[in-house]
PATOR-838955 format. One line per 4 residues: number of its first residue (from 1); their letters; for each residue x, y, z of C-alpha. Coordinates in steps of 0.02 Angstrom, whole numbers, plus 32768, in hexadecimal, padded with zeros to 4 digits. Layout:
N
NUM) a) X/Y/Z ~ ... $
END
This chain:
591
1) mner) 4073/B0FA/BA15 ~ 4104/B0D0/B997 ~ 40C9/B019/B9A7 ~ 4023/B04A/B961 $
5) nnnt) 4078/B0AD/B8D2 ~ 40EF/B014/B8AD ~ 4061/AFA9/B89E ~ 3FE2/B00D/B82B $
9) aqrs) 4085/B021/B7BA ~ 40A6/AF5F/B7BA ~ 3FE5/AF59/B78F ~ 3FE7/AFEB/B6FE $
13) akss) 4069/AF8C/B6B5 ~ 4017/AEE2/B69D ~ 3F7D/AF22/B660 ~ 3FDE/AF6B/B5C2 $
17) gktk) 4042/AEC2/B5AF ~ 40D9/AF09/B5C3 ~ 416A/AEEE/B631 ~ 417E/AF81/B692 $
21) ktqt) 41FE/AF94/B722 ~ 41D5/AFB4/B7CB ~ 41D8/B065/B7F8 ~ 41E4/B0A9/B894 $
25) fyyk) 41A9/B161/B8D0 ~ 420C/B1C9/B95A ~ 41B7/B26B/B9A0 ~ 4224/B2DF/B9F3 $
29) kkkt) 41DB/B30B/BA90 ~ 41A3/B3B9/BA85 ~ 4216/B446/BAE9 ~ 41BA/B48D/BB75 $
33) akkm) 41E5/B523/BBE3 ~ 4256/B505/BC88 ~ 41E8/B51F/BD1C ~ 4206/B5C4/BD62 $
37) vqpq) 4248/B5B2/BE1E ~ 41D5/B64B/BE81 ~ 424A/B699/BEF8 ~ 41E9/B66E/BFB4 $
41) kpvk) 418B/B720/BFEE ~ 41D1/B74D/C08C ~ 4161/B775/C138 ~ 417B/B803/C17F $
45) isfl) 4178/B827/C239 ~ 4185/B8E1/C26B ~ 4180/B90C/C319 ~ 4124/B993/C365 $
49) ggin) 4139/B978/C428 ~ 4174/B90B/C4A4 ~ 4241/B920/C47F ~ 42A5/B95C/C4E4 $
53) evgk) 4239/B984/C567 ~ 41A1/B938/C5CE ~ 40F8/B94B/C586 ~ 40A4/B99E/C4FF $
57) nmtv) 40B7/B901/C49E ~ 408E/B8F5/C3D9 ~ 40CB/B88E/C354 ~ 408B/B8A7/C2A5 $
61) feyd) 40AF/B7FC/C225 ~ 4081/B820/C15F ~ 4081/B78A/C0CA ~ 4054/B7AB/C013 $
65) gdmi) 3FF4/B853/C028 ~ 3F95/B80A/C0E1 ~ 3FC4/B860/C186 ~ 3F9A/B81F/C22D $
69) ivdc) 3FC5/B879/C2DC ~ 3FFA/B807/C38C ~ 3FB4/B860/C41D ~ 3FA5/B92E/C43A $
73) glaf) 3FCB/B94B/C4DE ~ 3FFC/B9FD/C543 ~ 4095/BA37/C5B7 ~ 4079/BAA3/C64B $
77) pded) 40D7/BB48/C638 ~ 4177/BB57/C697 ~ 41A4/BBD3/C71B ~ 41D5/BC4F/C68F $
81) mlgi) 4151/BC41/C64A ~ 4102/BCD4/C6A7 ~ 4032/BCE5/C688 ~ 4046/BC3A/C60E $
85) dlvi) 3FA4/BBC3/C635 ~ 3FD0/BB3E/C5D1 ~ 4060/BB0C/C540 ~ 401C/BAA9/C497 $
89) pdft) 4078/BA8B/C411 ~ 407D/BAD4/C370 ~ 3FFE/BA94/C2FC ~ 4022/BAFC/C263 $
93) yvln) 4082/BA58/C1FC ~ 3FDC/B9E8/C219 ~ 3F6C/BA74/C1E8 ~ 3FC4/BA9A/C149 $
97) nadk) 3FB8/B9E4/C119 ~ 3EFE/B9D9/C164 ~ 3ECC/B979/C0C2 ~ 3F33/B8ED/C0E5 $
101) lkgi) 3EF9/B8DA/C198 ~ 3EB6/B838/C1B5 ~ 3E8C/B836/C264 ~ 3ECF/B835/C313 $
105) vith) 3F18/B7A1/C383 ~ 3F1E/B7BC/C443 ~ 3F94/B750/C4A6 ~ 3F33/B7A2/C55A $
109) ghed) 3EE4/B80E/C5C5 ~ 3F4E/B877/C602 ~ 3F54/B92E/C5E3 ~ 4005/B91F/C5A0 $
113) higs) 3FB9/B8BB/C514 ~ 3F10/B8F2/C50D ~ 3F15/B9A8/C532 ~ 3F25/B9FA/C493 $
117) layl) 3E8F/B9AA/C448 ~ 3E18/BA28/C436 ~ 3E97/BAA2/C403 ~ 3EB9/BA54/C373 $
121) lrnc) 3E14/B9FC/C34B ~ 3DBB/BAB7/C333 ~ 3E37/BADE/C2AC ~ 3E3F/BA1A/C251 $
125) nvpv) 3DA1/B9AC/C2A1 ~ 3DD2/B902/C260 ~ 3DAB/B855/C2C8 ~ 3E04/B82D/C358 $
129) ystr) 3E0D/B781/C390 ~ 3E43/B746/C446 ~ 3E11/B6C7/C4DE ~ 3D67/B6D9/C531 $
133) ltng) 3DBB/B72A/C5CC ~ 3E1D/B79D/C559 ~ 3D86/B7CC/C4FB ~ 3D21/B7EB/C59C $
137) lieg) 3D9E/B864/C5D8 ~ 3DC0/B8C0/C524 ~ 3D02/B8DE/C533 ~ 3D28/B942/C5CA $
141) klre) 3D93/B99F/C576 ~ 3D2E/B9C7/C4D0 ~ 3C83/B9EC/C537 ~ 3CF1/BA87/C58B $
145) hgll) 3D27/BAC4/C4EC ~ 3C80/BAAE/C4A2 ~ 3CAF/BA32/C41A ~ 3C71/B98A/C452 $
149) ngak) 3BC9/B98D/C3E6 ~ 3C34/B99A/C341 ~ 3CC7/B91A/C374 ~ 3CD3/B88C/C32A $
153) lnva) 3D12/B824/C3B2 ~ 3D2A/B776/C3B4 ~ 3D51/B6F1/C428 ~ 3DC3/B64B/C3FD $
157) apgd) 3E00/B5BC/C479 ~ 3EA2/B570/C48C ~ 3EB7/B4FB/C3DF ~ 3E3C/B559/C372 $
161) kvrl) 3E91/B5A4/C2BA ~ 3E6A/B640/C28E ~ 3E8E/B67C/C1C0 ~ 3EB9/B717/C1BC $
165) gkfd) 3EC0/B731/C103 ~ 3F54/B6DD/C0CB ~ 3F86/B6BB/C18A ~ 3F51/B621/C1F7 $
169) vefi) 3F4C/B646/C2A2 ~ 3F60/B5BB/C323 ~ 3F2E/B5F6/C3E4 ~ 3F98/B58F/C455 $
173) hvnh) 3F75/B587/C507 ~ 3FFD/B5BF/C59A ~ 4018/B5F5/C63A ~ 4019/B6AA/C68B $
177) sipd) 3FC9/B703/C70A ~ 3F40/B71C/C6BF ~ 3ED8/B697/C681 ~ 3E9D/B666/C5D7 $
181) avgf) 3F5B/B6B8/C58A ~ 3F95/B652/C4F4 ~ 4024/B65E/C474 ~ 400E/B653/C3A5 $
185) airc) 4026/B5D6/C328 ~ 4038/B659/C281 ~ 4038/B5FF/C1E0 ~ 4047/B64A/C131 $
189) sagt) 40B6/B5F7/C096 ~ 4173/B637/C0E0 ~ 414B/B5C4/C168 ~ 4117/B5B5/C232 $
193) ivht) 4134/B63D/C2AB ~ 4111/B626/C35F ~ 40F8/B6BC/C3DB ~ 40FD/B66B/C484 $
197) gdfk) 409A/B728/C4D5 ~ 40C4/B724/C585 ~ 40D2/B67B/C5D7 ~ 411C/B609/C658 $
201) idst) 410F/B55F/C673 ~ 40A0/B536/C711 ~ 4082/B488/C73E ~ 4017/B493/C7C6 $
205) pvdg) 3FAF/B53B/C78D ~ 3F1C/B56F/C7F4 ~ 3EAC/B569/C75B ~ 3EEA/B4AD/C735 $
209) gmid) 3F24/B4CA/C685 ~ 3FEE/B4BC/C65E ~ 4035/B4FE/C5CD ~ 3FFE/B4A4/C516 $
213) larf) 40C7/B45E/C520 ~ 4096/B3CA/C4AE ~ 405E/B43D/C423 ~ 40F3/B4B2/C43A $
217) gqlg) 4152/B40A/C40F ~ 40E8/B3D0/C382 ~ 411E/B485/C331 ~ 41C5/B473/C351 $
221) negv) 41B5/B3BF/C2F7 ~ 415E/B403/C26C ~ 41E3/B489/C251 ~ 41D6/B544/C2A7 $
225) lcll) 420F/B5D1/C227 ~ 4222/B654/C2A2 ~ 4204/B664/C37B ~ 41CC/B6F8/C3D0 $
229) sdst) 41EE/B6E0/C487 ~ 41B4/B744/C532 ~ 4266/B773/C56E ~ 4220/B7C8/C61A $
233) naer) 4274/B769/C67F ~ 4310/B724/C614 ~ 4397/B76B/C6A8 ~ 4349/B6F1/C742 $
237) pgyt) 437C/B648/C74A ~ 431C/B5AB/C75C ~ 4271/B595/C751 ~ 41DE/B602/C77F $
241) eseh) 416B/B5CF/C81D ~ 40B7/B588/C816 ~ 402F/B612/C836 ~ 3FF6/B594/C8BE $
245) kvgd) 4088/B5B5/C92D ~ 4048/B664/C946 ~ 3F9C/B614/C993 ~ 4013/B5B4/CA0B $
249) sfem) 405D/B667/CA4A ~ 3FB5/B6B9/CA4D ~ 3F89/B645/CAB8 ~ 400D/B64A/CB38 $
253) lfrk) 401A/B704/CB3C ~ 3F5E/B71B/CB45 ~ 3F5F/B6A5/CBE2 ~ 3FEE/B713/CC1D $
257) agar) 3F97/B7AD/CC10 ~ 3F1E/B77E/CCA5 ~ 3E92/B803/CCBD ~ 3ED9/B88D/CC49 $
261) riiv) 3E94/B8B7/CBBA ~ 3EE3/B882/CB1B ~ 3F0D/B8DA/CA85 ~ 3F62/B88C/C9D7 $
265) atfa) 3F9F/B8EB/C94C ~ 3F9D/B899/C89E ~ 3FA1/B8A3/C7DC ~ 3ED1/B8C1/C7A8 $
269) snih) 3EE3/B838/C73E ~ 3F36/B7AE/C79E ~ 3E86/B74E/C7BE ~ 3EE6/B6A8/C7E7 $
273) rvqq) 3F2A/B70A/C887 ~ 3E83/B768/C8AB ~ 3E30/B6BE/C8B2 ~ 3EAA/B68B/C926 $
277) iidv) 3EA7/B728/C995 ~ 3DE5/B70B/C982 ~ 3DDB/B64D/C9C3 ~ 3E4C/B662/CA47 $
281) aqsl) 3DEF/B709/CAA1 ~ 3D55/B68F/CA8C ~ 3DA7/B607/CAE0 ~ 3DE4/B679/CB68 $
285) grkv) 3D33/B6CC/CB67 ~ 3D74/B771/CB2B ~ 3D16/B7DF/CABB ~ 3D55/B81F/CA1C $
289) vlsg) 3D70/B8CC/C9DE ~ 3D99/B916/C941 ~ 3DEC/B9C2/C927 ~ 3E1D/BA12/C864 $
293) rsle) 3D99/BA07/C7E8 ~ 3E1A/B99A/C77E ~ 3E17/B908/C7F4 ~ 3D4D/B920/C7F1 $
297) nvva) 3D41/B915/C742 ~ 3DAD/B888/C741 ~ 3D60/B81E/C7CA ~ 3CC3/B83B/C777 $
301) vsre) 3CCE/B802/C6D1 ~ 3D27/B781/C709 ~ 3CA0/B740/C786 ~ 3C28/B762/C6E1 $
305) lgyl) 3C8A/B6DC/C679 ~ 3CA0/B655/C702 ~ 3D77/B682/C725 ~ 3D3F/B6BA/C7C6 $
309) kvpd) 3CF1/B651/C847 ~ 3CBD/B6C8/C8D7 ~ 3C26/B696/C953 ~ 3B93/B6EF/C969 $
313) gviv) 3BA6/B787/C9F9 ~ 3C7A/B766/C9F0 ~ 3C7F/B80F/C9B6 ~ 3C47/B8B0/C9DE $
317) dinl) 3C31/B95E/C9AA ~ 3CCF/B9D4/C9EE ~ 3C51/BA3C/CA40 ~ 3C1A/B9CB/CABE $
321) inky) 3CDC/B9A6/CAFF ~ 3CC8/BA04/CB96 ~ 3C26/B99A/CBC4 ~ 3CB0/B91B/CBE1 $
325) sdhe) 3D3A/B8F3/CC60 ~ 3DE2/B8E2/CC2B ~ 3DE4/B833/CC3A ~ 3D5D/B818/CBBD $
329) ivli) 3DA6/B87B/CB28 ~ 3E15/B83C/CAAC ~ 3E31/B8CE/CA33 ~ 3E8A/B8C1/C974 $
333) ttgs) 3EBD/B943/C930 ~ 3F2B/B98D/C88E ~ 3FA8/B9E9/C896 ~ 404E/B95B/C8A8 $
337) qgep) 40A5/B9D2/C83F ~ 4088/BA6A/C88F ~ 4042/BAC0/C80F ~ 4013/BB70/C855 $
341) msal) 3F6E/BB6D/C848 ~ 3F39/BAA9/C864 ~ 3EE1/BA8B/C913 ~ 3F77/BA54/C972 $
345) trma) 3FD9/BADE/C95A ~ 3F4C/BB54/C977 ~ 3F39/BAE9/CA34 ~ 3FF5/BB08/CA4A $
349) fsdh) 3FE2/BBC8/CA4B ~ 3F3F/BBBC/CAA1 ~ 3EE3/BBFE/CA0E ~ 3E69/BB66/C9EE $
353) rkva) 3DB2/BB93/CA20 ~ 3D7B/BB01/CA3F ~ 3E21/BAA7/CAAA ~ 3E89/BAF4/CB31 $
357) itpn) 3F24/BA8F/CB58 ~ 3F38/BA64/CC12 ~ 3FC1/BA0B/CC7B ~ 3F4F/B97C/CC85 $
361) dyvi) 3F56/B953/CBC1 ~ 3FBB/B8BB/CB83 ~ 3FE7/B908/CAB3 ~ 402D/B871/CA30 $
365) isat) 4068/B8B0/C987 ~ 4063/B823/C925 ~ 40C4/B85C/C88D ~ 416A/B87B/C847 $
369) pipg) 418D/B926/C817 ~ 419E/B93B/C763 ~ 4254/B97B/C72E ~ 423B/BA32/C74F $
373) nekt) 41C9/BA2F/C7D4 ~ 4232/B9FB/C867 ~ 4246/BAA9/C8A7 ~ 4184/BABF/C8C2 $
377) vsrv) 4154/BA29/C8F3 ~ 41E7/BA3B/C97B ~ 4191/BAE9/C99D ~ 40EC/BA99/C9B9 $
381) inel) 4130/BA1E/CA34 ~ 4195/BA93/CA9A ~ 40EF/BB04/CAAD ~ 407D/BA7F/CADB $
385) mklg) 4110/BA47/CB5F ~ 4110/BB09/CB9D ~ 404B/BAE3/CBC9 ~ 4073/BA6F/CC37 $
389) aevv) 4029/B9C9/CBCB ~ 408F/B93A/CBA9 ~ 40BE/B917/CB02 ~ 4101/B873/CAA6 $
393) yekm) 414F/B88A/C9F8 ~ 41A4/B7FF/C982 ~ 423A/B7EA/C9C2 ~ 4208/B7B6/CA7D $
397) ydvh) 4182/B71E/CA4C ~ 4139/B6D3/C9B9 ~ 40AF/B74A/C988 ~ 40C5/B74A/C8D2 $
401) vsgh) 410F/B6F5/C847 ~ 4130/B720/C78C ~ 40C6/B706/C6F3 ~ 416B/B6F2/C693 $
405) acse) 41D4/B663/C664 ~ 4288/B659/C6BC ~ 4331/B638/C64A ~ 430B/B575/C665 $
409) elkl) 425C/B584/C629 ~ 428B/B5F3/C595 ~ 4308/B55D/C567 ~ 428B/B4E2/C57A $
413) mlgi) 421F/B549/C4F2 ~ 42B2/B55F/C478 ~ 42D3/B4B8/C47D ~ 4227/B461/C462 $
417) vrpk) 4204/B4F6/C3EC ~ 42AB/B4CF/C37F ~ 42A9/B570/C317 ~ 4313/B5AB/C277 $
421) ffip) 4314/B64E/C2A2 ~ 42FB/B69F/C358 ~ 42BC/B74F/C39A ~ 42B4/B783/C452 $
425) vhge) 4222/B7E5/C473 ~ 41C9/B83B/C516 ~ 425B/B8A0/C580 ~ 42DF/B910/C58F $
429) qkhl) 4371/B903/C52A ~ 43D2/B893/C5CF ~ 4344/B819/C5A7 ~ 4357/B800/C504 $
433) qkha) 440B/B7F5/C517 ~ 43EA/B779/C58F ~ 4371/B71C/C539 ~ 43F0/B712/C488 $
437) rlav) 4482/B6CE/C506 ~ 440D/B63C/C555 ~ 43E8/B608/C483 ~ 449F/B610/C46A $
441) smgf) 44D3/B5B5/C4F5 ~ 4454/B526/C4AF ~ 44B7/B52B/C402 ~ 4438/B598/C3AC $
445) dken) 449D/B5ED/C317 ~ 44DD/B6B3/C349 ~ 44AC/B6E7/C28D ~ 4404/B699/C2B8 $
449) iviv) 43D0/B6FA/C356 ~ 439A/B7B3/C338 ~ 4387/B83F/C3B6 ~ 4309/B8BE/C36E $
453) enga) 42D1/B96B/C3AD ~ 422B/B9C0/C386 ~ 41FE/B9FA/C2F2 ~ 427F/B96A/C29B $
457) syel) 423A/B8EE/C219 ~ 4283/B863/C1DC ~ 4255/B7E3/C138 ~ 4258/B72F/C157 $
461) tsas) 4275/B69B/C0EF ~ 4292/B5DF/C0FF ~ 435A/B616/C0CD ~ 4370/B6B4/C115 $
465) ikkv) 4336/B74F/C195 ~ 4354/B7FA/C15E ~ 4341/B8B4/C197 ~ 42ED/B91A/C13A $
469) anvp) 42AB/B9C1/C140 ~ 4260/BA06/C1DA ~ 41B2/BA37/C208 ~ 418B/BAB7/C264 $
473) agqv) 4182/BA98/C31F ~ 417A/BB0A/C3C2 ~ 4128/BB2C/C453 ~ 4079/BB9C/C43B $
477) fvdg) 4039/BBE2/C4F7 ~ 3F87/BBF0/C514 ~ 3F72/BC86/C596 ~ 3EC3/BC85/C5C7 $
481) lgvg) 3E4B/BC78/C527 ~ 3ED2/BCB1/C4BF ~ 3F3A/BC34/C46A ~ 3FD0/BC5A/C409 $
485) dvgs) 3FC5/BD16/C41D ~ 4038/BD1D/C4A2 ~ 40F0/BCFE/C478 ~ 41A9/BD21/C497 $
489) ivir) 419D/BDBF/C480 ~ 4112/BDC1/C4FD ~ 415F/BD5D/C57C ~ 4204/BDB5/C58D $
493) drkh) 41BD/BE44/C593 ~ 414B/BE0E/C62E ~ 41F9/BDC0/C67D ~ 4231/BE73/C664 $
497) laed) 41A3/BEBE/C6CF ~ 41B3/BE34/C73F ~ 426D/BE59/C750 ~ 426B/BEFC/C754 $
501) giii) 41DA/BF62/C754 ~ 419A/BFDB/C6D9 ~ 41A8/C0A9/C6DB ~ 4122/C10F/C678 $
505) vvaa) 415A/C1BE/C628 ~ 40B5/C221/C5EF ~ 40A4/C2B9/C5B9 ~ 404C/C337/C537 $
509) idsv) 408B/C3A1/C4C0 ~ 4046/C41C/C460 ~ 4050/C3FE/C3AF ~ 4050/C4AD/C36B $
513) srsi) 40D4/C509/C3E8 ~ 413B/C475/C3FF ~ 412A/C482/C4B9 ~ 410F/C415/C560 $
517) vsgp) 4078/C442/C5A6 ~ 4046/C3B4/C620 ~ 40CD/C359/C666 ~ 4136/C2EF/C665 $
521) dvvs) 40F6/C289/C6DC ~ 415A/C1D8/C71F ~ 40F7/C13E/C759 ~ 413F/C0B8/C7B1 $
525) rgfv) 410A/C00B/C7BD ~ 417A/BF7B/C7F3 ~ 420E/BFEB/C7F8 ~ 4222/C05D/C887 $
529) fvre) 41A2/C090/C91F ~ 4190/C146/C8D7 ~ 4177/C18E/C986 ~ 4228/C14F/C9B3 $
533) aeel) 4279/C17B/C909 ~ 4235/C230/C8EB ~ 42DC/C260/C8C5 ~ 4304/C1E6/C82D $
537) ieea) 4240/C200/C7FC ~ 4263/C2C0/C7F8 ~ 430C/C2A2/C791 ~ 42A3/C212/C715 $
541) rnta) 421B/C2BF/C6E8 ~ 42B5/C32D/C6CD ~ 430E/C2B5/C660 ~ 426C/C28B/C5F3 $
545) eati) 4248/C361/C5F6 ~ 4307/C376/C5B3 ~ 42FA/C2F5/C52E ~ 4244/C33C/C4DC $
549) nrcf) 4291/C3E9/C4DB ~ 4320/C3B2/C494 ~ 42C3/C357/C411 ~ 426A/C402/C3ED $
553) dkni) 42FC/C460/C3D5 ~ 4342/C3E5/C354 ~ 4294/C3E9/C301 ~ 4275/C33A/C30A $
557) rewg) 41BC/C31A/C304 ~ 41A0/C26E/C2EC ~ 4150/C21D/C388 ~ 41A9/C179/C37E $
561) tiks) 4264/C1DB/C38F ~ 422A/C242/C416 ~ 41DD/C19E/C468 ~ 4292/C140/C456 $
565) rvrd) 42F1/C1D0/C489 ~ 4286/C1CC/C52A ~ 4292/C11E/C54F ~ 4352/C10F/C527 $
569) dvsk) 4380/C1B8/C598 ~ 4301/C17D/C63B ~ 433F/C0D4/C621 ~ 43FC/C0FD/C630 $
573) lmye) 43E1/C167/C6D0 ~ 437F/C0D4/C721 ~ 4416/C06C/C6F5 ~ 44A5/C0D7/C72F $
577) rtkr) 443B/C108/C7D5 ~ 43FE/C058/C7FB ~ 4454/BFE0/C794 ~ 43AA/BF9C/C772 $
581) spmv) 434F/BFA1/C6C9 ~ 4283/BFBD/C6D5 ~ 4234/BFBF/C639 ~ 41FF/C07C/C5ED $
585) lpil) 4172/C0AD/C5AA ~ 4155/C15F/C572 ~ 40A8/C196/C530 ~ 40BA/C240/C4E6 $
589) mei) 4005/C2A3/C4C8 ~ 3FF2/C31C/C43B ~ 3F6D/C39B/C454 $
END
C-alpha cells in the first residue's frame, strides 16, 4: 500500500517538471476493541433421587436454558410406610421448569430406573429415549396407565447420538443384570459428562455383548469434565462374577433336585437368569411355569422382541400345573426380596391360590437381599422350611451374581475415563463414601470428588465445581390411585393407629339446654378388648362426660375446644392406667 503511494507521488513530480522529494505515507492502524472473554456457562446437575438410597434414580442436567433427565425410577416402601404401594421422586422442580425440558434418556429397564415415568409423563409429556428392550418395558408401563397412545417414545441403540436442545447424548453399551443396558456421554459446551448407569464388567456375558470399555477409554482421551458412576457394590472387593457362573450352578442344582419340584425365585427383569433357567429345564425335560404378574409381563415382552428364546411348548400356564408330576416342573416366581404380596411370599404363608408348598419342593432363591430386605427374606425362607421344603439361597451356592461393579471394576472405570471431577451415585452413604475413597486411593484430588445428596445441585465448568441452591426433592407416596395425597402426617397417624390403636368417644349434645342427650359412648379398636376391659372403658366414659359438663359450666361453646379437652383428658387417663397412648377421636353431635 505504502509502496504504491510512493510511486504515485514520484510520477506526479516528474510530470510537473519539478523534482520532488519522495514522501512516505504512514497509516495508523485503527484501534480495535479488545475482544471480551465471556465467562464460560456452567452445566448444572441436580439430584432428585438415587442418592443415599437404593432406587428412585433420577438426575437432571441443565445448560443454557435447556434441561434433560437421566432415568425416572421408583422405590418400594419401607416397613414403616404403612399402606404405601410405591415411592416416587418429587417432580416439583421438573414441572416448574417443564418449558426447558427437552427429553428423558433411560439407562435400562429396571423399576428403579423406569418405574416413575408414567407419573411424570401424565403431567409433562416429553420425548423419551431408550434402547429396544427398555422401550418395550416402558410401553407396558404406560399401557397400564392409559398413556401409551400419546407418549413420545424413541428407540436408540448403543453408539447412537441424540440431540436434545443444547445437549448431545451418546448411548454406550454396558453389562448389567438386564439386556440393553447403557451408560451415557452427555456433551454440551461446558464439557463432557459420563454417566455409567448401573454396570459391571462381564467378559463372558450371556448375551455375548461385553461392555464397551474402548469407547469409555476414547472419551477419557478426549477429556471428561465429570464422571457419575454406580456405587452399589463399592464395598465389595475384587470383581463381580460372570452371569455364566449361575448357569453352571443351575445345572448342578437341578440335577441334585432329583424327582422333586423345582421352584426358582429371581428378579422378574433378570432376563439372562430366566433364559438360563429355561435352557437347563428344557435340557432335563421339564416344563416351565411362571408365577407373578411382573415376571409374566417381562417374559412376554422379551419373547416378542427376541431377547428371550423359548422353544414352543416349554412354558405352560400355571392353571395346568396340577396336570404334571413334580419332576416335570420348574416354577419361576417373583418374590426373591420377600415382598409381602409377591408370589413366593404367598406360597410360603400358604396363601397362593395355585401353588401349595410341600416337602417335595426344592426352592432356589436366586438373588441377594437388597439392603433393608434381609429380615423379610429370612422370614420367607423360614416359612418355606417349616412347610418341609429344602431352600437354597445365595450364601449356600453360586445361585446369584450381582449386576453391579465391585471395587476393582469401579477403579478400572475411573482409570480409563480419567474425569476432572467425580460424583459417586446410586447407593447408600456408605457406598458413596467407599467409592470416593477408591478414587482418592488412585490419586484423584479430594477437592474434585463430591459426595452429594438428594436435592443437591452443582454447577460445573472446566475450572470449578460448586454447590448452588438446593432444589425440591424427596419422597412422594403412591397409595392406590392417590399420588402425593398421603404425606408424613398421614403416615404418622397410621403408625399411631398400628402401634396403639384408637378410642372413639361419641356424644350427642342439646345446643339449647347445653346438656348431654346421649352418651358418651366409648368404642375401642386395636387398643384393648372391650369385654375384658369394661371397667377401663366405663372410666373413660365417665371422664369424657365430666369434661363436657365442666366445659358447659365454664360457658365454653366452641366445639373445637370441647373436643380438644375431651381428647386430652381421656388420653391422660389411658396413659395413667395402661402406659399406652391410643389415638383418641371425639365425635360430638349437636341436636
